[in-house]
N, C-alpha and C positions, 0 to 999 in steps of 0.2 A: 504493500500500499503505501503512495504517495504522500509527503506532507501538503497540503493545500497552500498552495504556492503564493501569500498575498503578504509576505511581510521580505520588503531588499535589506539585504544582509549584512552586516559586515564580516568579513572574513576572518574570524576569529574566532578561537572557541574557549572561552574562560571554564577554568577547570578547580581554582579553588581561588578562596577570596579572602581578605581580613581588613576592618578597618576603612581606609580611602584607597585600598590596593585591589587588585587583581592578575591574575597569572595565568595564560594561555598554556596549550599544552604543547606548545615548543620551551617552556620555563620561561618567556618573557615576561616583566611587568610591567602593569599602566597603572595609573593612574586616574581614579574614575571619578570624575566631577559631572555624572549625570546620575548615576545612582538609580541604573534604571529605571528610566521617569519618574525620577524623584521618590521612587519607593525605600530606596536605601536613608533611612533618617539618623541611625545611631550608631550606622556602620556595618559593616560584612564581618560577619561571623563572632559579634560580640559575645563575651563570655557569658556574661548575668542571661543574653536572650535564648544562648543554646544551654543554658543550665533551666531555666524555667521550661524552655518546651520540651526538653529530655525528661524531664522529671513529671509534668505531665501524661504526656505519653505512656511513662509507665503506670499510670494512676487510670487514665480512662481519657480518651483523644476525641468521641465524639457521643452525645445522644441528642435525640431532636429535640425542637423546645415544647414537647410536649410532657416536659420535669422540668423539675426546677435545677437551674446550675446558678452556684453562690457566684464562681466567677465572674460570670455577666454583671449582677451589681457590685462587685468590687471596682471592673472596669469603669461602669457608670460613675461609680463614685471619685475614684480617682481622676478619670477625665473632667466630672463637673468640679473639681479642685483645681487642677493644673490650668484649666482651660479660663475658668471663668463664669461659668455656666452652671452652677452646681443645682439650681433650679427647673433648668430645663429636663427631659427627658431623652432618653435613648432608646433607637430601635437598629438592631446587629444585623448588619448585612453580608454580603460577601464581596462586592465590588463598587467602584467608584459609580458605573454607569447603574446599578440597582440602587446604588442610594438615591441618586438622581430620579430614577423610576418614582421611587418613594414617596421624595417629597414632594413632586409634581401631584402625583394622584390626592396625597392628604391637604395640598392646597386647593385641590379641586376638590375634594371631600368637606372641607371646611365652609368654601364658599360657594360651592353650587355652580363652577363656572367653569369655561372650555379654555379661554383665550391666554394665551401666556405671552408675555414680553421678558426677547432675550438681544442679547447686542450682535453686534459683527464682529467678526475674528474669533466667537466663541468656539469653545470644545468643552463639551460634557458628558461624553460616550457614545456607544454604535449601538445601544438597545433602543424600542423605540421611539422610547417620550426622549430617550436622552440624544438621540438623534435629531432629532425633529428642532430642540432647542437649539443644537450645534450649526455654525457657520458653515455649511458644505456640504454644497447639495450633491459630488461626488460620492459621499459614504452614504447619502439617503435614499435609498429605495422607495418606488412606488407605496408600497403598504407602508413606510414611513411619513408619508406626504399627507396624510388627513389629519393629523394635529393643525389647532387653529395657534399659528405663532406668527409676531410680530416681531422682525428686526430691526432693531435701531442703530446707529452710531454710539458706541462706548463714549461718554463725558457731555453727552448734548440733552442738556438741562432743556432746551426747549422742545426735543421733538419728543422727549418721555411726559413730558407736561401735555402735549398735543395726543400722544396716544393712549393714556393711562384716562380709561373710564370705568363704569360699573359692570363692564363685561370680562373686567380683567383678571384672573386668579392670580396669577404671581407675576411677579418681577423675577427672572435669575440671573444673576452677573457673578461672575469668578472674582475671589478675591485679588489675582493677579491674574489675566488670561495668560496661559500655559503654553499651549501648541497654537496660541494665536500671536506668538513674538512676544511674550515681556510685556504686556502693555496692563498699565495701574489705573485702573477706576480711581477718579478725583475722591479725595475725603468728602468735598461738597456734595458731589455726583450724589455717591453713596449718602450722603444724608438727603438731600431730593428725593431720591428712590425710597428711603424710608417713608418719609410723610408722604407722599403721592399715595403711599400702599394705604398708609394709616385711615387717607383720607378716601380713599376710594374702596377700603374693605378688601385690599388683595393683601397678599402675602409675599414678603421678601424672603426672596433664599439666596446663602450666600454660599457659591460652591467651593470649598477650600479644600477640595481635592490633592491638589499641587500645594496650592498656598499653604497652607495650614499645617498645624503640628512642631512647631517653632520658628517653620523654616525663615518666616520674617524678623523675628526675633521677639515676637509676639505671640501667642499661642494659634491666633487667627489672624491672618491681614487685614481684613475688617474691623479689626482692634485699634488700629492707626486711626481710624476714622469716628471711632465712638458711637457707632452704632449698633443696633442689637437687633437682628433678624429673626424672623417668625421661625426658619427651618436653617442649618448647616450642613452640609453633608460633606464627608469625611473619608478618607479609603487611604490607598500608597503610602505615604511615610508610618499610618496607624499599625502596621504589621513589620512593617520593615526586611519584607518579603513574602509573610503568610498574607494568601488572601484574604481580608476583613474592610468591610465600608461599617459606615453608620449613617445615620440622621439625629444631629439634634434639633428635640421637637420644641416649642416655646410651652411655658407652662399654660398657656390658655387651653391649647388645643387637647379636649378631650380625647383619651383611645375607646373605642370598644371593641370586643372581642370578634377576630377575625376580618377587623380594619383593615390589617397589614399581617403578612405572613412570610417565613423563608423556610426550609427544608436544615441549611447547613448555614446560615448566619448566626453569628454569636455562638461556636462550637465550644467548648471546651479546651479544644487546642490553640484556635483561634484568640481564646482571650485570654489566655494565659501569655501567647507572642503577642498582643495586644498591652498587657500591661507591664510587660519586661521593656517595651519601647515607654510606655508611659516615664515608669522608675527609672531608667537610665538618663532621659531624658530630664525628668527634675534632679537626680543627684550628680548629674555630671555636670550641672549648670547649660546644656545644650542650646538652648531660645539664646542666653545671652552669647555665647561663642557664635552663633549663627549671625546676632549682630554685629558684633565687632571685627569678627574675621569676614564676613560679609562687606560691613564697609569699608575694612582696609582694601578687597578686592574691587569695589566700585570705586572706590578713590584713586587708586592705581590704574585701572582700566581706562578711565575719563584720564588720566593724566596722559597716556600713549596718544590721544587724539586720532587716533584713527578712524572712528566711527561711534554712531550714537551708543549710549549704552543706557540701560533700562532696568530699573531693579529692586531689589530690597532685602535685605540681609543677606542668602544663602539662596537666591533666587534672582538669575541676572541674564538678561539679555544681551548680546553684542550684534550689531548690525554690521558686515561687511558686504555690501551692495558687490551684487555681479562674482566676489568670491565667498560664500561662504562653503557651497561644498569640497571646495580646493582644500579651504582651510579646514575644513571639519577633518577630511580623508588624510590630507598632512601632519596634523597632530594627532592621528589615534597608526598613522600607520608609521609615522616617523618619529614621533613623540614619546609614544605611547601614553598619549593621554585619551581617554575617553569625554565627549563633551554630546550635545543633543542639538537638534537643529529642527528650525519653524522655519517651515516657507516663507518668503520666497530669500530672504538674506539673513537670519536670526540663527546666530552659535545662542546655545543654552547651556545654562553651568546650573545647576541642580545636585549640588555634591553632599556627601552626608553632611548633617549639621556639626559633627567633630571635626571636620576638616581643619588642621594645624596652618598658624602664621606660616610655619615653613614649608608645606603644600601648595600653601597658595602661591608663595615665591615660585616655587617651580615651577607652577602652571604660566606664571607673568613671564618669567625667563623665555618659556619655551614657546609662548605665544608670540612675544616679540620677534624672536629667532622665526617664525614662522611665517610672520607676515612679510620680516624684508626677503625669505627666503622665496615665497610665492609672489613677491613685486608687490604687495597693498599701500599707494600713497597714504602717508598721514592726510587728514580733512582737512587741514590746513593748510596743506602743499600750495 
């Protein structure tokens, strides 16, 4: 049987990982500044993470949500404490797309409405509702095109005011757009979205799947703007590689039996992984490290004056018009550094939150060399 060929693959086969490092089957070592799409939050093979999962595996790995699982409440308690949302409710799922689907469903249940407002360059997932609110017609099949979605330009207050009415169930926006190229919603724009949702009885959904879990120096990116969404969706860095996602749900939203459901979401093993992640983020002060190391990287990248730099903490985009693919390939194959990409021109940096200043400097040196070697002219030249 062949694999279904939908992924453009790097010709690299990782076989070992530790911290911010990967090794391939030829013994080459790579600095991982991408973390498998922002998934590796506490570093590869963290000993506390391995210990938690191993101990749990030796007890019980899985049973369905037809029984009590105390690990779920332990996870909810610690997540509430570290995120600053102890009064919210947690629904556990398996992935970011599933979290988005359930958030959209809750918004529709609560409001009795169907229409969703989303934004240009957004990415929210590939399942039916999630892909419908994603601004990429190429990945939306005809089956996905029956939803009532209106796309607006990000940070356009006037357009949002004009679009809001009592038909809107929810406004969904990323804390920072990831796949769209590391574009940040203005704090004032998020405040406007919150105010308009309250005025029209709609729900505000913050997609923090990439931008959450401490990546920006606060637990969630939207907390820099001082807003309080009705629903917050999480995944990626939540399990450090173990599949898990969730929806944080405002306390005013009341559940009823059967409203949502999942077979695998919130399993014993998934909760053990997620608890280990939160404990390491807390005990190793990784949010502070993300703020400090990320700020250092952004300052140094701006000093290079090569292209536009956007981001916050350890979620950084570097625009290299016309040279992005060449630069990314040069970094991974010649300098042994993993980075991500956003079409058409953006290099994305989403390293573990434990990235050190020394590792940041290694990247900056490699980047400067690579830009010279592929003949990228400084933006000020």
